[in-house]
NUMIGU-252771 format. One record per residue: residue in three letters; x, y, z of N, C-alpha, C in turn. Coordinates in pm, whole numbers. Layout:
residues N
<node type="ala" n_east="X" n_north="Y" n_up="Z" ca_east="X" ca_north="Y" ca_up="Z" c_east="X" c_north="Y" c_up="Z"/>
...
This chain:
residues 70
<node type="met" n_east="2104" n_north="21724" n_up="10587" ca_east="2085" ca_north="21584" ca_up="10623" c_east="2171" c_north="21497" c_up="10532"/>
<node type="thr" n_east="2247" n_north="21408" n_up="10592" ca_east="2329" ca_north="21316" ca_up="10517" c_east="2252" c_north="21185" c_up="10500"/>
<node type="thr" n_east="2248" n_north="21137" n_up="10378" ca_east="2180" ca_north="21012" ca_up="10348" c_east="2280" c_north="20898" c_up="10357"/>
<node type="arg" n_east="2245" n_north="20795" n_up="10432" ca_east="2337" ca_north="20682" ca_up="10447" c_east="2343" c_north="20598" c_up="10320"/>
<node type="tyr" n_east="2229" n_north="20569" n_up="10261" ca_east="2224" ca_north="20484" ca_up="10142" c_east="2189" c_north="20569" c_up="10021"/>
<node type="val" n_east="2269" n_north="20555" n_up="9915" ca_east="2242" ca_north="20628" ca_up="9792" c_east="2245" c_north="20532" c_up="9673"/>
<node type="arg" n_east="2167" n_north="20562" n_up="9572" ca_east="2168" ca_north="20482" ca_up="9451" c_east="2296" c_north="20511" c_up="9374"/>
<node type="ile" n_east="2328" n_north="20423" n_up="9282" ca_east="2454" ca_north="20433" ca_up="9209" c_east="2468" c_north="20568" c_up="9138"/>
<node type="val" n_east="2361" n_north="20620" n_up="9080" ca_east="2368" ca_north="20748" ca_up="9009" c_east="2416" c_north="20861" c_up="9100"/>
<node type="lys" n_east="2363" n_north="20867" n_up="9220" ca_east="2405" ca_north="20971" ca_up="9314" c_east="2547" c_north="20944" c_up="9365"/>
<node type="phe" n_east="2579" n_north="20818" n_up="9390" ca_east="2713" ca_north="20781" ca_up="9435" c_east="2817" c_north="20826" c_up="9332"/>
<node type="val" n_east="2790" n_north="20799" n_up="9205" ca_east="2880" ca_north="20838" ca_up="9096" c_east="2900" c_north="20989" c_up="9095"/>
<node type="ala" n_east="2792" n_north="21064" n_up="9109" ca_east="2800" ca_north="21210" ca_up="9108" c_east="2880" c_north="21265" c_up="9226"/>
<node type="glu" n_east="2870" n_north="21199" n_up="9340" ca_east="2937" ca_north="21248" ca_up="9460" c_east="3084" c_north="21207" c_up="9472"/>
<node type="thr" n_east="3120" n_north="21092" n_up="9413" ca_east="3255" ca_north="21039" ca_up="9435" c_east="3346" c_north="21046" c_up="9312"/>
<node type="gly" n_east="3288" n_north="21053" n_up="9196" ca_east="3370" ca_north="21052" ca_up="9075" c_east="3396" c_north="20914" c_up="9019"/>
<node type="tyr" n_east="3360" n_north="20810" n_up="9093" ca_east="3368" ca_north="20675" ca_up="9038" c_east="3267" c_north="20663" c_up="8924"/>
<node type="thr" n_east="3295" n_north="20576" n_up="8829" ca_east="3197" ca_north="20548" ca_up="8724" c_east="3102" c_north="20439" c_up="8771"/>
<node type="ala" n_east="2986" n_north="20432" n_up="8707" ca_east="2891" ca_north="20326" ca_up="8739" c_east="2955" c_north="20190" c_up="8712"/>
<node type="arg" n_east="3033" n_north="20182" n_up="8606" ca_east="3100" ca_north="20055" ca_up="8573" c_east="3198" c_north="20015" c_up="8683"/>
<node type="ala" n_east="3271" n_north="20111" n_up="8739" ca_east="3364" ca_north="20081" ca_up="8848" c_east="3289" c_north="20026" c_up="8970"/>
<node type="val" n_east="3175" n_north="20085" n_up="9000" ca_east="3093" ca_north="20038" ca_up="9112" c_east="3046" c_north="19895" c_up="9085"/>
<node type="glu" n_east="2993" n_north="19873" n_up="8966" ca_east="2944" ca_north="19739" ca_up="8930" c_east="3056" c_north="19636" c_up="8933"/>
<node type="thr" n_east="3176" n_north="19675" n_up="8893" ca_east="3291" ca_north="19585" ca_up="8896" c_east="3329" c_north="19549" c_up="9039"/>
<node type="lys" n_east="3329" n_north="19648" n_up="9128" ca_east="3361" ca_north="19622" ca_up="9269" c_east="3259" c_north="19524" c_up="9329"/>
<node type="ile" n_east="3134" n_north="19539" n_up="9292" ca_east="3030" ca_north="19449" ca_up="9340" c_east="3050" c_north="19309" c_up="9280"/>
<node type="his" n_east="3069" n_north="19302" n_up="9150" ca_east="3084" ca_north="19174" ca_up="9080" c_east="3205" c_north="19096" c_up="9129"/>
<node type="arg" n_east="3317" n_north="19164" n_up="9154" ca_east="3440" ca_north="19098" ca_up="9198" c_east="3443" c_north="19068" c_up="9347"/>
<node type="gly" n_east="3344" n_north="19117" n_up="9420" ca_east="3339" ca_north="19091" ca_up="9563" c_east="3423" c_north="19184" c_up="9647"/>
<node type="val" n_east="3472" n_north="19293" n_up="9586" ca_east="3546" ca_north="19393" ca_up="9663" c_east="3451" c_north="19458" c_up="9763"/>
<node type="trp" n_east="3330" n_north="19485" n_up="9717" ca_east="3224" ca_north="19535" ca_up="9805" c_east="3126" c_north="19423" c_up="9830"/>
<node type="ile" n_east="3090" n_north="19405" n_up="9955" ca_east="3008" ca_north="19292" ca_up="9998" c_east="2864" c_north="19337" c_up="10022"/>
<node type="glu" n_east="2773" n_north="19257" n_up="9965" ca_east="2630" ca_north="19287" ca_up="9985" c_east="2597" c_north="19273" c_up="10133"/>
<node type="gly" n_east="2522" n_north="19368" n_up="10185" ca_east="2488" ca_north="19370" ca_up="10326" c_east="2586" c_north="19451" c_up="10409"/>
<node type="lys" n_east="2701" n_north="19482" n_up="10349" ca_east="2800" ca_north="19565" ca_up="10418" c_east="2821" c_north="19695" c_up="10341"/>
<node type="his" n_east="2874" n_north="19686" n_up="10221" ca_east="2903" ca_north="19804" ca_up="10141" c_east="2783" c_north="19850" c_up="10058"/>
<node type="tyr" n_east="2694" n_north="19759" n_up="10029" ca_east="2575" ca_north="19794" ca_up="9951" c_east="2461" c_north="19700" c_up="9989"/>
<node type="arg" n_east="2341" n_north="19744" n_up="9957" ca_east="2221" ca_north="19665" ca_up="9981" c_east="2129" c_north="19676" c_up="9861"/>
<node type="arg" n_east="2047" n_north="19574" n_up="9845" ca_east="1943" ca_north="19579" ca_up="9742" c_east="1811" c_north="19612" c_up="9810"/>
<node type="ala" n_east="1744" n_north="19712" n_up="9756" ca_east="1613" ca_north="19750" ca_up="9808" c_east="1511" c_north="19642" c_up="9767"/>
<node type="pro" n_east="1394" n_north="19642" n_up="9827" ca_east="1293" ca_north="19543" ca_up="9789" c_east="1260" c_north="19542" c_up="9639"/>
<node type="asp" n_east="1281" n_north="19655" n_up="9571" ca_east="1254" ca_north="19659" ca_up="9427" c_east="1376" c_north="19616" c_up="9344"/>
<node type="gly" n_east="1485" n_north="19576" n_up="9411" ca_east="1603" ca_north="19527" ca_up="9342" c_east="1710" c_north="19630" c_up="9314"/>
<node type="cys" n_east="1682" n_north="19757" n_up="9338" ca_east="1781" ca_north="19863" ca_up="9314" c_east="1895" c_north="19854" c_up="9415"/>
<node type="ile" n_east="2015" n_north="19879" n_up="9368" ca_east="2133" ca_north="19877" ca_up="9454" c_east="2150" c_north="20013" c_up="9520"/>
<node type="his" n_east="2175" n_north="20011" n_up="9650" ca_east="2201" ca_north="20131" ca_up="9729" c_east="2336" c_north="20115" c_up="9797"/>
<node type="ile" n_east="2424" n_north="20211" n_up="9777" ca_east="2558" ca_north="20209" ca_up="9836" c_east="2550" c_north="20268" c_up="9977"/>
<node type="asp" n_east="2613" n_north="20201" n_up="10072" ca_east="2619" ca_north="20248" ca_up="10210" c_east="2737" c_north="20346" c_up="10219"/>
<node type="met" n_east="2708" n_north="20473" n_up="10233" ca_east="2811" ca_north="20575" ca_up="10233" c_east="2902" c_north="20565" c_up="10356"/>
<node type="glu" n_east="2848" n_north="20521" n_up="10468" ca_east="2932" ca_north="20504" ca_up="10588" c_east="3035" c_north="20394" c_up="10565"/>
<node type="glu" n_east="2993" n_north="20282" n_up="10508" ca_east="3086" ca_north="20173" ca_up="10480" c_east="3182" c_north="20208" c_up="10368"/>
<node type="tyr" n_east="3136" n_north="20285" n_up="10271" ca_east="3225" ca_north="20332" ca_up="10164" c_east="3338" c_north="20416" c_up="10225"/>
<node type="thr" n_east="3304" n_north="20505" n_up="10317" ca_east="3404" ca_north="20590" ca_up="10381" c_east="3505" c_north="20504" c_up="10458"/>
<node type="lys" n_east="3457" n_north="20405" n_up="10530" ca_east="3548" ca_north="20314" ca_up="10601" c_east="3639" c_north="20242" c_up="10503"/>
<node type="trp" n_east="3582" n_north="20198" n_up="10390" ca_east="3661" ca_north="20128" ca_up="10288" c_east="3771" c_north="20218" c_up="10233"/>
<node type="val" n_east="3738" n_north="20344" n_up="10206" ca_east="3836" ca_north="20438" ca_up="10154" c_east="3948" c_north="20460" c_up="10256"/>
<node type="glu" n_east="3912" n_north="20468" n_up="10382" ca_east="4009" ca_north="20496" ca_up="10487" c_east="4088" c_north="20373" c_up="10531"/>
<node type="ser" n_east="4048" n_north="20256" n_up="10486" ca_east="4117" ca_north="20134" ca_up="10528" c_east="4254" c_north="20124" c_up="10462"/>
<node type="arg" n_east="4344" n_north="20059" n_up="10528" ca_east="4479" ca_north="20042" ca_up="10473" c_east="4486" c_north="19920" c_up="10384"/>
<node type="his" n_east="4405" n_north="19821" n_up="10413" ca_east="4409" ca_north="19696" ca_up="10336" c_east="4287" c_north="19689" c_up="10244"/>
<node type="gln" n_east="4315" n_north="19673" n_up="10116" ca_east="4208" ca_north="19655" ca_up="10019" c_east="4243" c_north="19532" c_up="9937"/>
<node type="ala" n_east="4142" n_north="19455" n_up="9899" ca_east="4165" ca_north="19335" ca_up="9820" c_east="4241" c_north="19370" c_up="9694"/>
<node type="gly" n_east="4351" n_north="19301" n_up="9670" ca_east="4427" ca_north="19321" ca_up="9549" c_east="4515" c_north="19444" c_up="9549"/>
<node type="phe" n_east="4534" n_north="19508" n_up="9664" ca_east="4613" ca_north="19631" ca_up="9671" c_east="4745" c_north="19601" c_up="9741"/>
<node type="asp" n_east="4855" n_north="19625" n_up="9674" ca_east="4988" ca_north="19600" ca_up="9729" c_east="5044" c_north="19730" c_up="9784"/>
<node type="gln" n_east="5061" n_north="19737" n_up="9914" ca_east="5109" ca_north="19860" ca_up="9980" c_east="5248" c_north="19900" c_up="9929"/>
<node type="lys" n_east="5337" n_north="19804" n_up="9905" ca_east="5473" ca_north="19835" ca_up="9860" c_east="5472" c_north="19896" c_up="9720"/>
<node type="ala" n_east="5382" n_north="19848" n_up="9635" ca_east="5372" ca_north="19900" ca_up="9499" c_east="5323" c_north="20045" c_up="9499"/>
<node type="ala" n_east="5247" n_north="20082" n_up="9600" ca_east="5192" ca_north="20217" ca_up="9608" c_east="5295" c_north="20317" c_up="9662"/>
<node type="ala" n_east="5396" n_north="20268" n_up="9729" ca_east="5496" ca_north="20357" ca_up="9792" c_east="5589" c_north="20422" c_up="9693"/>
């Protein structure tokens, strides 16, 4: 069974991103609340794995210059 929403600890273990990198993406608005992550009623952040996958596969990312990557 694949879980759609995971807490940051599990997300970090599965993707290799650090917790700080996740928090930075949230703080800078790279990931949008209600789309890339949600807060549970107890305030814990849950990352939407489906939206994360779409974000990874997208060609356009905020602050990413395609020519510089080539």
